[in-house]
Chimera marker file (.cmm) of the C-alpha trace (Angstrom):
<marker_set name="trace">
<marker id="1" x="0.010" y="-0.120" z="0.398" r="1" g="1" b="0" radius="0.5"/>
<marker id="2" x="1.350" y="3.562" z="-0.594" r="1" g="1" b="0" radius="0.5"/>
<marker id="3" x="1.030" y="5.636" z="2.359" r="1" g="1" b="0" radius="0.5"/>
<marker id="4" x="1.354" y="9.621" z="1.069" r="1" g="1" b="0" radius="0.5"/>
<marker id="5" x="2.155" y="12.019" z="4.142" r="1" g="1" b="0" radius="0.5"/>
<marker id="6" x="0.968" y="15.379" z="3.711" r="1" g="1" b="0" radius="0.5"/>
<marker id="7" x="2.068" y="17.975" z="5.906" r="1" g="1" b="0" radius="0.5"/>
<marker id="8" x="1.432" y="21.704" z="6.011" r="1" g="1" b="0" radius="0.5"/>
<marker id="9" x="3.133" y="25.014" z="7.186" r="1" g="1" b="0" radius="0.5"/>
<marker id="10" x="4.927" y="25.060" z="9.926" r="1" g="1" b="0" radius="0.5"/>
<marker id="11" x="5.330" y="21.352" z="9.979" r="1" g="1" b="0" radius="0.5"/>
<marker id="12" x="8.941" y="21.696" z="8.319" r="1" g="1" b="0" radius="0.5"/>
<marker id="13" x="9.928" y="23.174" z="11.815" r="1" g="1" b="0" radius="0.5"/>
<marker id="14" x="8.837" y="20.322" z="14.141" r="1" g="1" b="0" radius="0.5"/>
<marker id="15" x="11.909" y="19.638" z="16.402" r="1" g="1" b="0" radius="0.5"/>
<marker id="16" x="13.027" y="23.335" z="16.428" r="1" g="1" b="0" radius="0.5"/>
<marker id="17" x="9.847" y="25.231" z="17.417" r="1" g="1" b="0" radius="0.5"/>
<marker id="18" x="7.858" y="25.373" z="20.569" r="1" g="1" b="0" radius="0.5"/>
<marker id="19" x="9.641" y="22.089" z="22.013" r="1" g="1" b="0" radius="0.5"/>
<marker id="20" x="7.051" y="22.108" z="24.862" r="1" g="1" b="0" radius="0.5"/>
<marker id="21" x="4.415" y="21.505" z="22.229" r="1" g="1" b="0" radius="0.5"/>
<marker id="22" x="5.803" y="19.721" z="19.446" r="1" g="1" b="0" radius="0.5"/>
<marker id="23" x="9.116" y="18.323" z="21.142" r="1" g="1" b="0" radius="0.5"/>
<marker id="24" x="12.559" y="18.623" z="20.413" r="1" g="1" b="0" radius="0.5"/>
<marker id="25" x="12.731" y="15.769" z="17.440" r="1" g="1" b="0" radius="0.5"/>
<marker id="26" x="12.917" y="16.553" z="14.001" r="1" g="1" b="0" radius="0.5"/>
<marker id="27" x="9.512" y="15.334" z="12.073" r="1" g="1" b="0" radius="0.5"/>
<marker id="28" x="11.582" y="14.249" z="9.039" r="1" g="1" b="0" radius="0.5"/>
<marker id="29" x="14.059" y="11.843" z="11.006" r="1" g="1" b="0" radius="0.5"/>
<marker id="30" x="10.790" y="10.391" z="12.914" r="1" g="1" b="0" radius="0.5"/>
<marker id="31" x="8.675" y="9.953" z="9.658" r="1" g="1" b="0" radius="0.5"/>
<marker id="32" x="12.112" y="8.021" z="7.870" r="1" g="1" b="0" radius="0.5"/>
<marker id="33" x="12.104" y="5.759" z="11.122" r="1" g="1" b="0" radius="0.5"/>
<marker id="34" x="8.476" y="5.428" z="10.131" r="1" g="1" b="0" radius="0.5"/>
<marker id="35" x="8.972" y="4.446" z="6.684" r="1" g="1" b="0" radius="0.5"/>
<marker id="36" x="11.773" y="1.935" z="8.290" r="1" g="1" b="0" radius="0.5"/>
<marker id="37" x="9.259" y="0.364" z="10.592" r="1" g="1" b="0" radius="0.5"/>
<marker id="38" x="7.010" y="-0.212" z="7.799" r="1" g="1" b="0" radius="0.5"/>
<marker id="39" x="8.816" y="-1.150" z="4.986" r="1" g="1" b="0" radius="0.5"/>
<marker id="40" x="6.075" y="-3.203" z="3.521" r="1" g="1" b="0" radius="0.5"/>
<marker id="41" x="4.510" y="-0.006" z="2.147" r="1" g="1" b="0" radius="0.5"/>
<marker id="42" x="5.363" y="2.702" z="0.315" r="1" g="1" b="0" radius="0.5"/>
<marker id="43" x="5.986" y="5.887" z="1.999" r="1" g="1" b="0" radius="0.5"/>
<marker id="44" x="5.686" y="9.218" z="0.415" r="1" g="1" b="0" radius="0.5"/>
<marker id="45" x="6.545" y="12.554" z="2.285" r="1" g="1" b="0" radius="0.5"/>
<marker id="46" x="5.626" y="16.082" z="1.433" r="1" g="1" b="0" radius="0.5"/>
<marker id="47" x="5.343" y="19.280" z="3.189" r="1" g="1" b="0" radius="0.5"/>
<marker id="48" x="4.335" y="22.858" z="1.758" r="1" g="1" b="0" radius="0.5"/>
<marker id="49" x="3.831" y="25.848" z="4.161" r="1" g="1" b="0" radius="0.5"/>
<marker id="50" x="1.428" y="27.175" z="0.615" r="1" g="1" b="0" radius="0.5"/>
<marker id="51" x="-2.266" y="25.884" z="0.584" r="1" g="1" b="0" radius="0.5"/>
<marker id="52" x="-2.950" y="25.868" z="-3.186" r="1" g="1" b="0" radius="0.5"/>
<marker id="53" x="0.195" y="23.420" z="-2.898" r="1" g="1" b="0" radius="0.5"/>
<marker id="54" x="-1.613" y="21.151" z="-0.514" r="1" g="1" b="0" radius="0.5"/>
<marker id="55" x="-4.532" y="21.216" z="-2.307" r="1" g="1" b="0" radius="0.5"/>
<marker id="56" x="-2.320" y="20.215" z="-5.800" r="1" g="1" b="0" radius="0.5"/>
<marker id="57" x="-0.701" y="17.209" z="-3.979" r="1" g="1" b="0" radius="0.5"/>
<marker id="58" x="-4.165" y="16.011" z="-2.606" r="1" g="1" b="0" radius="0.5"/>
<marker id="59" x="-5.487" y="16.174" z="-6.025" r="1" g="1" b="0" radius="0.5"/>
<marker id="60" x="-2.563" y="14.407" z="-7.738" r="1" g="1" b="0" radius="0.5"/>
<marker id="61" x="-2.551" y="11.452" z="-5.215" r="1" g="1" b="0" radius="0.5"/>
<marker id="62" x="-6.004" y="11.395" z="-4.041" r="1" g="1" b="0" radius="0.5"/>
<marker id="63" x="-7.462" y="8.798" z="-6.967" r="1" g="1" b="0" radius="0.5"/>
<marker id="64" x="-4.646" y="6.322" z="-6.933" r="1" g="1" b="0" radius="0.5"/>
<marker id="65" x="-5.834" y="2.537" z="-6.378" r="1" g="1" b="0" radius="0.5"/>
<marker id="66" x="-4.288" y="0.880" z="-2.885" r="1" g="1" b="0" radius="0.5"/>
<marker id="67" x="-3.131" y="4.092" z="-1.478" r="1" g="1" b="0" radius="0.5"/>
<marker id="68" x="-4.195" y="6.264" z="2.024" r="1" g="1" b="0" radius="0.5"/>
<marker id="69" x="-3.193" y="9.763" z="2.910" r="1" g="1" b="0" radius="0.5"/>
<marker id="70" x="-2.275" y="10.887" z="6.501" r="1" g="1" b="0" radius="0.5"/>
<marker id="71" x="-2.759" y="14.827" z="6.313" r="1" g="1" b="0" radius="0.5"/>
<marker id="72" x="-1.632" y="17.217" z="9.103" r="1" g="1" b="0" radius="0.5"/>
<marker id="73" x="-2.318" y="20.495" z="7.604" r="1" g="1" b="0" radius="0.5"/>
<marker id="74" x="-1.483" y="22.611" z="10.264" r="1" g="1" b="0" radius="0.5"/>
<marker id="75" x="-2.809" y="25.962" z="10.855" r="1" g="1" b="0" radius="0.5"/>
<marker id="76" x="-4.988" y="25.572" z="7.436" r="1" g="1" b="0" radius="0.5"/>
<marker id="77" x="-6.956" y="22.867" z="9.634" r="1" g="1" b="0" radius="0.5"/>
<marker id="78" x="-8.831" y="25.585" z="11.112" r="1" g="1" b="0" radius="0.5"/>
<marker id="79" x="-9.100" y="27.913" z="8.217" r="1" g="1" b="0" radius="0.5"/>
<marker id="80" x="-8.940" y="26.184" z="4.970" r="1" g="1" b="0" radius="0.5"/>
<marker id="81" x="-12.407" y="25.653" z="2.882" r="1" g="1" b="0" radius="0.5"/>
<marker id="82" x="-10.040" y="24.870" z="-0.315" r="1" g="1" b="0" radius="0.5"/>
<marker id="83" x="-8.339" y="22.080" z="1.702" r="1" g="1" b="0" radius="0.5"/>
<marker id="84" x="-11.165" y="20.680" z="2.683" r="1" g="1" b="0" radius="0.5"/>
<marker id="85" x="-12.990" y="21.043" z="-0.706" r="1" g="1" b="0" radius="0.5"/>
<marker id="86" x="-10.282" y="18.905" z="-1.932" r="1" g="1" b="0" radius="0.5"/>
<marker id="87" x="-10.418" y="16.453" z="0.519" r="1" g="1" b="0" radius="0.5"/>
<marker id="88" x="-13.847" y="15.799" z="0.111" r="1" g="1" b="0" radius="0.5"/>
<marker id="89" x="-13.421" y="15.451" z="-3.528" r="1" g="1" b="0" radius="0.5"/>
<marker id="90" x="-10.849" y="12.465" z="-3.656" r="1" g="1" b="0" radius="0.5"/>
<marker id="91" x="-11.450" y="8.822" z="-3.377" r="1" g="1" b="0" radius="0.5"/>
<marker id="92" x="-8.512" y="7.899" z="-1.221" r="1" g="1" b="0" radius="0.5"/>
<marker id="93" x="-9.517" y="7.608" z="2.508" r="1" g="1" b="0" radius="0.5"/>
<marker id="94" x="-7.942" y="10.618" z="4.298" r="1" g="1" b="0" radius="0.5"/>
<marker id="95" x="-6.530" y="10.489" z="8.548" r="1" g="1" b="0" radius="0.5"/>
<marker id="96" x="-6.465" y="13.916" z="9.993" r="1" g="1" b="0" radius="0.5"/>
<marker id="97" x="-3.566" y="14.158" z="12.127" r="1" g="1" b="0" radius="0.5"/>
<marker id="98" x="-2.150" y="16.583" z="14.580" r="1" g="1" b="0" radius="0.5"/>
<marker id="99" x="0.755" y="16.334" z="16.952" r="1" g="1" b="0" radius="0.5"/>
<marker id="100" x="-0.317" y="17.894" z="19.470" r="1" g="1" b="0" radius="0.5"/>
<marker id="101" x="-3.991" y="17.728" z="21.361" r="1" g="1" b="0" radius="0.5"/>
<marker id="102" x="-5.782" y="20.496" z="19.554" r="1" g="1" b="0" radius="0.5"/>
<marker id="103" x="-8.669" y="20.406" z="21.962" r="1" g="1" b="0" radius="0.5"/>
<marker id="104" x="-6.263" y="21.403" z="25.003" r="1" g="1" b="0" radius="0.5"/>
<marker id="105" x="-5.212" y="24.353" z="22.923" r="1" g="1" b="0" radius="0.5"/>
<marker id="106" x="-6.511" y="27.740" z="22.282" r="1" g="1" b="0" radius="0.5"/>
<marker id="107" x="-10.216" y="27.918" z="21.169" r="1" g="1" b="0" radius="0.5"/>
<marker id="108" x="-9.889" y="28.655" z="17.754" r="1" g="1" b="0" radius="0.5"/>
<marker id="109" x="-7.657" y="25.490" z="17.312" r="1" g="1" b="0" radius="0.5"/>
<marker id="110" x="-11.139" y="23.386" z="18.685" r="1" g="1" b="0" radius="0.5"/>
<marker id="111" x="-12.580" y="23.767" z="15.037" r="1" g="1" b="0" radius="0.5"/>
<marker id="112" x="-11.270" y="21.666" z="12.349" r="1" g="1" b="0" radius="0.5"/>
<marker id="113" x="-12.860" y="21.955" z="8.675" r="1" g="1" b="0" radius="0.5"/>
<marker id="114" x="-11.422" y="18.496" z="7.543" r="1" g="1" b="0" radius="0.5"/>
<marker id="115" x="-12.464" y="16.362" z="10.492" r="1" g="1" b="0" radius="0.5"/>
<marker id="116" x="-16.226" y="16.328" z="8.755" r="1" g="1" b="0" radius="0.5"/>
<marker id="117" x="-14.574" y="14.749" z="5.184" r="1" g="1" b="0" radius="0.5"/>
<marker id="118" x="-11.820" y="12.673" z="7.028" r="1" g="1" b="0" radius="0.5"/>
<marker id="119" x="-12.316" y="9.017" z="7.680" r="1" g="1" b="0" radius="0.5"/>
<marker id="120" x="-10.953" y="9.755" z="10.803" r="1" g="1" b="0" radius="0.5"/>
<marker id="121" x="-8.540" y="11.660" z="13.189" r="1" g="1" b="0" radius="0.5"/>
<marker id="122" x="-5.518" y="11.091" z="15.554" r="1" g="1" b="0" radius="0.5"/>
<marker id="123" x="-4.563" y="13.951" z="17.378" r="1" g="1" b="0" radius="0.5"/>
<marker id="124" x="-2.113" y="14.613" z="20.929" r="1" g="1" b="0" radius="0.5"/>
<marker id="125" x="0.518" y="11.868" z="20.620" r="1" g="1" b="0" radius="0.5"/>
<marker id="126" x="2.915" y="13.544" z="19.618" r="1" g="1" b="0" radius="0.5"/>
<marker id="127" x="4.702" y="12.575" z="16.427" r="1" g="1" b="0" radius="0.5"/>
<marker id="128" x="3.484" y="8.999" z="17.348" r="1" g="1" b="0" radius="0.5"/>
<marker id="129" x="-0.127" y="10.385" z="15.884" r="1" g="1" b="0" radius="0.5"/>
<marker id="130" x="1.573" y="9.379" z="12.343" r="1" g="1" b="0" radius="0.5"/>
<marker id="131" x="2.228" y="5.624" z="13.294" r="1" g="1" b="0" radius="0.5"/>
<marker id="132" x="-1.336" y="5.663" z="14.942" r="1" g="1" b="0" radius="0.5"/>
<marker id="133" x="-2.762" y="7.113" z="11.381" r="1" g="1" b="0" radius="0.5"/>
<marker id="134" x="-0.806" y="4.576" z="9.415" r="1" g="1" b="0" radius="0.5"/>
<marker id="135" x="-2.260" y="1.563" z="11.532" r="1" g="1" b="0" radius="0.5"/>
<marker id="136" x="-5.786" y="2.488" z="10.545" r="1" g="1" b="0" radius="0.5"/>
<marker id="137" x="-4.784" y="1.710" z="6.678" r="1" g="1" b="0" radius="0.5"/>
<marker id="138" x="-3.640" y="-1.891" z="7.803" r="1" g="1" b="0" radius="0.5"/>
<marker id="139" x="-5.843" y="-5.236" z="7.837" r="1" g="1" b="0" radius="0.5"/>
<marker id="140" x="-7.685" y="-5.350" z="10.822" r="1" g="1" b="0" radius="0.5"/>
<marker id="141" x="-6.172" y="-8.119" z="13.231" r="1" g="1" b="0" radius="0.5"/>
<marker id="142" x="-9.758" y="-10.411" z="14.381" r="1" g="1" b="0" radius="0.5"/>
<link id1="1" id2="2" r="1" g="1" b="0" radius="0.2"/>
<link id1="2" id2="3" r="1" g="1" b="0" radius="0.2"/>
<link id1="3" id2="4" r="1" g="1" b="0" radius="0.2"/>
<link id1="4" id2="5" r="1" g="1" b="0" radius="0.2"/>
<link id1="5" id2="6" r="1" g="1" b="0" radius="0.2"/>
<link id1="6" id2="7" r="1" g="1" b="0" radius="0.2"/>
<link id1="7" id2="8" r="1" g="1" b="0" radius="0.2"/>
<link id1="8" id2="9" r="1" g="1" b="0" radius="0.2"/>
<link id1="9" id2="10" r="1" g="1" b="0" radius="0.2"/>
<link id1="10" id2="11" r="1" g="1" b="0" radius="0.2"/>
<link id1="11" id2="12" r="1" g="1" b="0" radius="0.2"/>
<link id1="12" id2="13" r="1" g="1" b="0" radius="0.2"/>
<link id1="13" id2="14" r="1" g="1" b="0" radius="0.2"/>
<link id1="14" id2="15" r="1" g="1" b="0" radius="0.2"/>
<link id1="15" id2="16" r="1" g="1" b="0" radius="0.2"/>
<link id1="16" id2="17" r="1" g="1" b="0" radius="0.2"/>
<link id1="17" id2="18" r="1" g="1" b="0" radius="0.2"/>
<link id1="18" id2="19" r="1" g="1" b="0" radius="0.2"/>
<link id1="19" id2="20" r="1" g="1" b="0" radius="0.2"/>
<link id1="20" id2="21" r="1" g="1" b="0" radius="0.2"/>
<link id1="21" id2="22" r="1" g="1" b="0" radius="0.2"/>
<link id1="22" id2="23" r="1" g="1" b="0" radius="0.2"/>
<link id1="23" id2="24" r="1" g="1" b="0" radius="0.2"/>
<link id1="24" id2="25" r="1" g="1" b="0" radius="0.2"/>
<link id1="25" id2="26" r="1" g="1" b="0" radius="0.2"/>
<link id1="26" id2="27" r="1" g="1" b="0" radius="0.2"/>
<link id1="27" id2="28" r="1" g="1" b="0" radius="0.2"/>
<link id1="28" id2="29" r="1" g="1" b="0" radius="0.2"/>
<link id1="29" id2="30" r="1" g="1" b="0" radius="0.2"/>
<link id1="30" id2="31" r="1" g="1" b="0" radius="0.2"/>
<link id1="31" id2="32" r="1" g="1" b="0" radius="0.2"/>
<link id1="32" id2="33" r="1" g="1" b="0" radius="0.2"/>
<link id1="33" id2="34" r="1" g="1" b="0" radius="0.2"/>
<link id1="34" id2="35" r="1" g="1" b="0" radius="0.2"/>
<link id1="35" id2="36" r="1" g="1" b="0" radius="0.2"/>
<link id1="36" id2="37" r="1" g="1" b="0" radius="0.2"/>
<link id1="37" id2="38" r="1" g="1" b="0" radius="0.2"/>
<link id1="38" id2="39" r="1" g="1" b="0" radius="0.2"/>
<link id1="39" id2="40" r="1" g="1" b="0" radius="0.2"/>
<link id1="40" id2="41" r="1" g="1" b="0" radius="0.2"/>
<link id1="41" id2="42" r="1" g="1" b="0" radius="0.2"/>
<link id1="42" id2="43" r="1" g="1" b="0" radius="0.2"/>
<link id1="43" id2="44" r="1" g="1" b="0" radius="0.2"/>
<link id1="44" id2="45" r="1" g="1" b="0" radius="0.2"/>
<link id1="45" id2="46" r="1" g="1" b="0" radius="0.2"/>
<link id1="46" id2="47" r="1" g="1" b="0" radius="0.2"/>
<link id1="47" id2="48" r="1" g="1" b="0" radius="0.2"/>
<link id1="48" id2="49" r="1" g="1" b="0" radius="0.2"/>
<link id1="49" id2="50" r="1" g="1" b="0" radius="0.2"/>
<link id1="50" id2="51" r="1" g="1" b="0" radius="0.2"/>
<link id1="51" id2="52" r="1" g="1" b="0" radius="0.2"/>
<link id1="52" id2="53" r="1" g="1" b="0" radius="0.2"/>
<link id1="53" id2="54" r="1" g="1" b="0" radius="0.2"/>
<link id1="54" id2="55" r="1" g="1" b="0" radius="0.2"/>
<link id1="55" id2="56" r="1" g="1" b="0" radius="0.2"/>
<link id1="56" id2="57" r="1" g="1" b="0" radius="0.2"/>
<link id1="57" id2="58" r="1" g="1" b="0" radius="0.2"/>
<link id1="58" id2="59" r="1" g="1" b="0" radius="0.2"/>
<link id1="59" id2="60" r="1" g="1" b="0" radius="0.2"/>
<link id1="60" id2="61" r="1" g="1" b="0" radius="0.2"/>
<link id1="61" id2="62" r="1" g="1" b="0" radius="0.2"/>
<link id1="62" id2="63" r="1" g="1" b="0" radius="0.2"/>
<link id1="63" id2="64" r="1" g="1" b="0" radius="0.2"/>
<link id1="64" id2="65" r="1" g="1" b="0" radius="0.2"/>
<link id1="65" id2="66" r="1" g="1" b="0" radius="0.2"/>
<link id1="66" id2="67" r="1" g="1" b="0" radius="0.2"/>
<link id1="67" id2="68" r="1" g="1" b="0" radius="0.2"/>
<link id1="68" id2="69" r="1" g="1" b="0" radius="0.2"/>
<link id1="69" id2="70" r="1" g="1" b="0" radius="0.2"/>
<link id1="70" id2="71" r="1" g="1" b="0" radius="0.2"/>
<link id1="71" id2="72" r="1" g="1" b="0" radius="0.2"/>
<link id1="72" id2="73" r="1" g="1" b="0" radius="0.2"/>
<link id1="73" id2="74" r="1" g="1" b="0" radius="0.2"/>
<link id1="74" id2="75" r="1" g="1" b="0" radius="0.2"/>
<link id1="75" id2="76" r="1" g="1" b="0" radius="0.2"/>
<link id1="76" id2="77" r="1" g="1" b="0" radius="0.2"/>
<link id1="77" id2="78" r="1" g="1" b="0" radius="0.2"/>
<link id1="78" id2="79" r="1" g="1" b="0" radius="0.2"/>
<link id1="79" id2="80" r="1" g="1" b="0" radius="0.2"/>
<link id1="80" id2="81" r="1" g="1" b="0" radius="0.2"/>
<link id1="81" id2="82" r="1" g="1" b="0" radius="0.2"/>
<link id1="82" id2="83" r="1" g="1" b="0" radius="0.2"/>
<link id1="83" id2="84" r="1" g="1" b="0" radius="0.2"/>
<link id1="84" id2="85" r="1" g="1" b="0" radius="0.2"/>
<link id1="85" id2="86" r="1" g="1" b="0" radius="0.2"/>
<link id1="86" id2="87" r="1" g="1" b="0" radius="0.2"/>
<link id1="87" id2="88" r="1" g="1" b="0" radius="0.2"/>
<link id1="88" id2="89" r="1" g="1" b="0" radius="0.2"/>
<link id1="89" id2="90" r="1" g="1" b="0" radius="0.2"/>
<link id1="90" id2="91" r="1" g="1" b="0" radius="0.2"/>
<link id1="91" id2="92" r="1" g="1" b="0" radius="0.2"/>
<link id1="92" id2="93" r="1" g="1" b="0" radius="0.2"/>
<link id1="93" id2="94" r="1" g="1" b="0" radius="0.2"/>
<link id1="94" id2="95" r="1" g="1" b="0" radius="0.2"/>
<link id1="95" id2="96" r="1" g="1" b="0" radius="0.2"/>
<link id1="96" id2="97" r="1" g="1" b="0" radius="0.2"/>
<link id1="97" id2="98" r="1" g="1" b="0" radius="0.2"/>
<link id1="98" id2="99" r="1" g="1" b="0" radius="0.2"/>
<link id1="99" id2="100" r="1" g="1" b="0" radius="0.2"/>
<link id1="100" id2="101" r="1" g="1" b="0" radius="0.2"/>
<link id1="101" id2="102" r="1" g="1" b="0" radius="0.2"/>
<link id1="102" id2="103" r="1" g="1" b="0" radius="0.2"/>
<link id1="103" id2="104" r="1" g="1" b="0" radius="0.2"/>
<link id1="104" id2="105" r="1" g="1" b="0" radius="0.2"/>
<link id1="105" id2="106" r="1" g="1" b="0" radius="0.2"/>
<link id1="106" id2="107" r="1" g="1" b="0" radius="0.2"/>
<link id1="107" id2="108" r="1" g="1" b="0" radius="0.2"/>
<link id1="108" id2="109" r="1" g="1" b="0" radius="0.2"/>
<link id1="109" id2="110" r="1" g="1" b="0" radius="0.2"/>
<link id1="110" id2="111" r="1" g="1" b="0" radius="0.2"/>
<link id1="111" id2="112" r="1" g="1" b="0" radius="0.2"/>
<link id1="112" id2="113" r="1" g="1" b="0" radius="0.2"/>
<link id1="113" id2="114" r="1" g="1" b="0" radius="0.2"/>
<link id1="114" id2="115" r="1" g="1" b="0" radius="0.2"/>
<link id1="115" id2="116" r="1" g="1" b="0" radius="0.2"/>
<link id1="116" id2="117" r="1" g="1" b="0" radius="0.2"/>
<link id1="117" id2="118" r="1" g="1" b="0" radius="0.2"/>
<link id1="118" id2="119" r="1" g="1" b="0" radius="0.2"/>
<link id1="119" id2="120" r="1" g="1" b="0" radius="0.2"/>
<link id1="120" id2="121" r="1" g="1" b="0" radius="0.2"/>
<link id1="121" id2="122" r="1" g="1" b="0" radius="0.2"/>
<link id1="122" id2="123" r="1" g="1" b="0" radius="0.2"/>
<link id1="123" id2="124" r="1" g="1" b="0" radius="0.2"/>
<link id1="124" id2="125" r="1" g="1" b="0" radius="0.2"/>
<link id1="125" id2="126" r="1" g="1" b="0" radius="0.2"/>
<link id1="126" id2="127" r="1" g="1" b="0" radius="0.2"/>
<link id1="127" id2="128" r="1" g="1" b="0" radius="0.2"/>
<link id1="128" id2="129" r="1" g="1" b="0" radius="0.2"/>
<link id1="129" id2="130" r="1" g="1" b="0" radius="0.2"/>
<link id1="130" id2="131" r="1" g="1" b="0" radius="0.2"/>
<link id1="131" id2="132" r="1" g="1" b="0" radius="0.2"/>
<link id1="132" id2="133" r="1" g="1" b="0" radius="0.2"/>
<link id1="133" id2="134" r="1" g="1" b="0" radius="0.2"/>
<link id1="134" id2="135" r="1" g="1" b="0" radius="0.2"/>
<link id1="135" id2="136" r="1" g="1" b="0" radius="0.2"/>
<link id1="136" id2="137" r="1" g="1" b="0" radius="0.2"/>
<link id1="137" id2="138" r="1" g="1" b="0" radius="0.2"/>
<link id1="138" id2="139" r="1" g="1" b="0" radius="0.2"/>
<link id1="139" id2="140" r="1" g="1" b="0" radius="0.2"/>
<link id1="140" id2="141" r="1" g="1" b="0" radius="0.2"/>
<link id1="141" id2="142" r="1" g="1" b="0" radius="0.2"/>
</marker_set>
């Protein structure tokens, strides 16, 4: 299965910015280790600080067979109708991810425009939120 991890604005600064919220570890380093833990999956990572580029990426990969998307839209989660519309338009399942617990932060972060159009949401588990989201694409164990 191909897993597309799409990250939005400022996530390139994880490990440097607000370590009390996001930790000291680089997101790039963590995602490389995640790919090594799941060699059976083709994990593709994309990051942009630009809203339209995130929409373009969702449209580019959102109709692939045997794929899933893990989306951390950062601050655009709370403001971007365009990204929400792109998620609604594509056929690939999307899991919304947040490193921090957005409901334990400022009130403006409590509203996600993406949640209604995503398959699910994982938030508040630090960088491990990405691994938990990836597990949602694995076959269920009975």
